[in-house]
C-alpha positions as CSV (number, residue, x, y, z in Angstrom):
1,M,36.1,191.1,84.3
2,Y,33.3,189.9,86.6
3,E,30.1,189.2,84.9
4,A,26.9,189.9,86.9
5,Q,24.6,187.0,87.7
6,P,21.3,186.9,85.8
7,T,18.4,188.4,87.8
8,F,15.6,186.2,88.9
9,D,13.1,187.9,86.5
10,L,15.4,187.1,83.6
11,L,15.8,183.5,84.8
12,Q,12.1,183.1,85.0
13,E,11.6,184.1,81.4
14,T,13.8,181.1,80.2
15,V,11.7,178.4,81.8
16,G,10.3,176.0,79.2
17,R,13.0,176.6,76.7
18,P,15.8,174.2,75.7
19,L,18.7,174.8,78.1
20,C,21.2,175.6,75.3
21,K,18.9,178.5,74.0
22,A,18.1,179.7,77.5
23,I,21.7,180.1,78.7
24,R,22.8,181.7,75.5
25,D,20.0,184.2,75.7
26,L,21.3,185.0,79.2
27,G,24.8,185.4,78.0
28,C,26.1,182.4,80.0
29,P,28.8,180.1,78.4
30,D,27.9,176.6,77.3
31,L,28.2,173.8,79.7
32,P,31.7,172.4,80.1
33,V,32.4,168.8,81.0
34,L,30.6,168.8,84.4
35,P,32.8,167.2,87.1
36,L,31.0,164.2,88.7
37,R,31.8,162.9,92.1
38,Q,32.5,159.2,92.2
39,E,29.3,158.4,94.1
40,Q,27.2,160.4,91.6
41,G,28.7,158.5,88.7
42,Q,28.2,155.2,90.4
43,F,24.6,156.0,91.1
44,L,23.9,156.9,87.4
45,Q,25.7,153.8,86.2
46,E,23.7,151.6,88.6
47,Q,20.3,153.1,87.5
48,I,20.9,153.4,83.7
49,D,22.2,150.6,81.5
50,G,24.9,151.4,78.9
51,L,26.5,154.4,80.4
52,P,30.3,154.7,80.0
53,S,32.4,153.4,82.9
54,D,34.9,156.2,82.6
55,L,33.8,159.1,84.9
56,H,35.1,161.8,82.6
57,E,33.3,160.3,79.5
58,L,30.1,160.0,81.6
59,S,30.5,163.7,82.7
60,A,30.9,164.8,79.0
61,Q,27.8,162.8,78.0
62,L,25.8,164.3,80.9
63,A,26.7,167.9,79.9
64,E,25.9,167.2,76.2
65,R,22.5,165.8,77.0
66,A,21.7,168.5,79.5
67,M,22.3,171.2,76.8
68,D,19.5,169.5,74.7
69,G,17.2,169.2,77.8
70,K,14.3,171.3,78.8
71,L,14.6,173.9,81.5
72,I,11.7,173.2,84.0
73,S,12.6,175.6,86.9
74,V,15.1,178.2,88.0
75,G,16.1,179.7,91.3
76,V,18.8,181.5,93.2
77,A,20.7,179.7,96.0
78,A,21.7,181.1,99.3
79,D,25.3,181.8,98.0
80,G,23.9,183.8,95.1
81,S,24.5,181.2,92.4
82,S,21.8,180.8,89.7
83,L,20.2,177.4,89.6
84,F,18.8,175.7,86.5
85,T,16.8,172.5,86.8
86,V,16.7,170.5,83.6
87,R,14.8,167.5,82.4
88,M,16.7,165.5,79.8
89,K,17.1,162.0,78.3
90,L,20.2,160.0,79.2
91,R,20.2,156.8,77.2
92,K,16.6,155.4,77.8
93,A,16.1,157.2,81.2
94,D,14.4,160.4,82.0
95,C,16.7,162.4,84.3
96,V,16.3,165.7,86.2
97,V,19.4,167.6,87.3
98,T,20.0,171.0,88.8
99,L,23.0,173.0,87.6
100,S,24.6,175.9,89.4
101,Y,26.1,178.9,87.6
102,Y,28.3,181.4,89.5
103,Q,30.9,183.8,88.3
104,E,31.0,182.3,84.8
105,A,31.5,178.8,86.1
106,W,29.1,175.8,85.9
107,T,28.8,173.0,88.4
108,L,26.4,170.1,89.0
109,H,24.4,171.2,92.0
110,R,22.5,167.9,92.5
111,L,21.0,164.9,90.8
112,D,17.2,165.3,91.3
113,S,15.8,162.1,89.9
114,V,16.3,159.2,87.5
115,Q,13.3,157.4,86.0
116,T,13.9,154.3,83.8
117,R,11.3,152.5,81.8
118,W,11.7,149.5,84.0
119,S,10.9,151.4,87.2
120,M,7.9,153.0,85.5
121,W,6.6,149.6,84.3
122,N,7.3,148.1,87.7
123,K,5.2,150.7,89.5
124,A,2.4,150.4,87.0
125,A,2.4,146.6,87.2
126,L,2.4,146.7,91.0
127,G,-0.5,149.2,91.0
128,G,-2.4,146.9,88.6
129,L,-1.9,143.9,90.9
130,L,-3.0,145.8,94.0
131,G,-5.9,147.2,92.1
132,A,-7.1,143.7,91.2
133,A,-7.0,142.8,94.9
134,V,-9.1,145.8,95.8
135,T,-11.6,145.0,93.0
136,A,-12.0,141.5,94.2
137,A,-12.6,142.7,97.8
138,L,-15.2,145.2,96.6
139,A,-17.0,142.4,94.7
140,L,-17.1,140.3,97.8
141,L,-18.4,143.3,99.8
142,Y,-21.2,144.0,97.4
143,G,-22.1,140.3,97.6
144,G,-23.4,141.0,101.1
145,L,-20.4,140.1,103.2
146,S,-19.4,142.2,106.2
147,N,-16.0,144.0,106.3
148,G,-14.5,141.3,108.5
149,D,-15.8,138.6,106.2
150,V,-14.3,140.4,103.1
151,V,-10.9,140.5,104.7
152,A,-11.0,136.8,105.7
153,E,-12.3,135.8,102.3
154,A,-9.7,137.9,100.5
155,K,-6.9,136.3,102.6
156,E,-8.3,132.8,101.8
157,Q,-8.1,133.6,98.1
158,G,-4.4,134.5,98.4
159,Y,-4.7,138.3,98.4
160,V,-2.5,140.5,100.6
161,V,-4.7,142.8,102.7
162,M,-3.1,146.1,103.5
163,T,-4.0,149.3,105.3
164,Q,-4.4,152.4,103.2
165,E,-1.0,153.7,104.5
166,Q,0.8,150.4,103.7
167,Y,-0.7,150.4,100.2
168,D,0.5,154.0,99.6
169,V,4.0,153.2,100.7
170,V,4.3,150.0,98.7
171,L,2.9,151.6,95.6
172,N,5.2,154.6,95.7
173,S,8.4,152.7,96.6
174,R,10.9,151.1,94.3
175,S,14.1,149.1,94.7
176,G,16.6,151.1,96.6
177,D,14.3,154.0,97.4
178,G,15.7,154.3,100.9
179,V,12.6,153.5,102.9
180,S,14.0,151.6,105.8
181,A,11.2,151.4,108.3
182,I,7.6,152.4,108.9
183,G,7.0,153.1,112.6
184,G,3.9,152.0,114.4
185,E,1.0,149.8,113.3
186,A,-2.5,150.5,112.0
187,P,-5.0,150.3,114.9
188,K,-6.4,146.9,115.3
189,E,-10.1,146.3,115.2
190,G,-11.6,146.9,118.7
191,E,-8.6,148.8,120.0
192,G,-8.9,152.4,121.2
193,S,-11.8,154.3,122.7
194,G,-12.9,156.1,119.5
195,G,-12.0,157.9,116.3
196,T,-10.2,160.8,118.1
197,E,-7.7,158.5,119.8
198,A,-7.1,156.6,116.5
199,A,-6.4,159.9,114.7
200,S,-4.0,161.0,117.5
201,N,-2.1,157.7,117.2
202,L,-1.8,158.1,113.5
203,S,-0.6,161.7,113.6
204,S,2.2,160.8,116.0
205,E,3.3,157.8,114.0
206,A,7.0,157.8,113.0
207,V,8.3,157.1,109.5
208,T,12.0,156.7,108.5
209,F,13.8,157.3,105.3
210,T,17.5,156.4,104.7
211,L,19.2,158.6,102.2
212,Q,22.0,156.5,100.8
213,E,25.3,157.8,99.4
214,G,24.8,159.2,95.9
215,M,21.0,159.1,96.1
216,P,19.2,162.2,94.8
217,I,17.5,164.4,97.4
218,A,14.4,164.3,95.3
219,D,13.8,160.7,96.6
220,L,13.8,162.0,100.1
221,T,11.4,164.9,99.4
222,S,9.1,162.6,97.3
223,F,8.9,160.4,100.4
224,L,8.0,163.4,102.5
225,Q,5.2,164.4,100.2
226,Q,3.9,160.8,100.0
227,N,3.7,160.7,103.8
228,G,1.9,164.1,104.1
229,L,4.9,165.9,105.7
230,I,5.1,168.5,103.0
231,E,2.4,169.8,100.6
232,D,4.4,170.6,97.4
233,Q,7.6,168.7,96.6
234,A,8.8,171.3,94.0
235,A,8.2,174.2,96.4
236,F,9.9,172.4,99.2
237,N,12.9,171.6,97.0
238,Q,13.2,175.2,96.1
239,E,13.1,176.2,99.8
240,L,15.9,173.7,100.6
241,T,17.9,175.4,97.9
242,N,17.1,179.0,98.9
243,K,18.1,178.4,102.5
244,G,21.2,176.3,101.6
245,I,19.8,173.3,103.5
246,D,20.2,171.0,100.5
247,R,24.0,171.3,100.9
248,L,23.7,170.3,104.6
249,I,21.7,167.0,104.0
250,Q,23.9,164.0,104.7
251,P,23.5,160.3,103.7
252,K,21.9,158.8,106.8
253,A,18.5,157.7,108.3
254,Y,16.0,160.5,109.0
255,T,13.0,159.8,111.2
256,F,9.9,162.0,111.1
257,R,6.5,162.1,112.9
258,K,3.3,162.4,110.9
259,D,2.2,165.4,113.0
260,M,5.3,167.5,112.2
261,T,5.2,170.8,110.4
262,E,7.3,171.6,107.4
263,Q,9.5,173.8,109.7
264,D,10.0,170.8,111.9
265,V,11.1,168.7,108.9
266,L,13.6,171.5,107.8
267,T,15.1,171.5,111.3
268,I,15.7,167.7,111.2
269,L,17.2,167.9,107.7
270,Q,19.7,170.6,108.9
271,G,20.9,168.3,111.7
């Protein structure tokens, strides 16, 4: 006999609970061994040390850890399936996955993110090094030097001088994050007729993200937020799901302009 899907209101009441308790309260069966595609299993094995090489064994471990995970958001996909986004521990990594439930069957909808201790330390260390360079530059500035002198002096001292945009991209990038190119250059000193022209050049600047096979879509939407193309990553992820666009996104290079609207971005992702 067909079992009705949980309503959105009922789903919302489960947010914040352990997944095992949430789905039992909704009358859903426990997670089975979630079938993983080969590229999904390979992605997890590359990101997290110590995972089993056997895909079935890895799938079983993922389902077991997901049951102990915390439900952080819920939704309803375009096809009517209920979506459960869960944060969990897999070995020493923090993982976020979205599970789909439809007609008493569970599937892995997508891998949202994998955060290892190494990647967190790497980002913090990089931020600290760049912060030190900024501090040194400020010290020179307050010593009475002009902006041009500060840049020259910083370069002589071995610091890498970046534009704000370059700094943001480097700080938020990690190995394999898919950033393949940053279109355009920061306006050089003395170029342009004024601030309006510089702002126009910046707004039309192109940025490119390469979504590689097995890479979570969250890496793409994080890139979009970092570059000011979307305002809220979680809300945008939900919109992708609600409109079924997340199923249309293919591994390839996507190029965006900084002056695009979110609707423009959605159109590109559908293509």
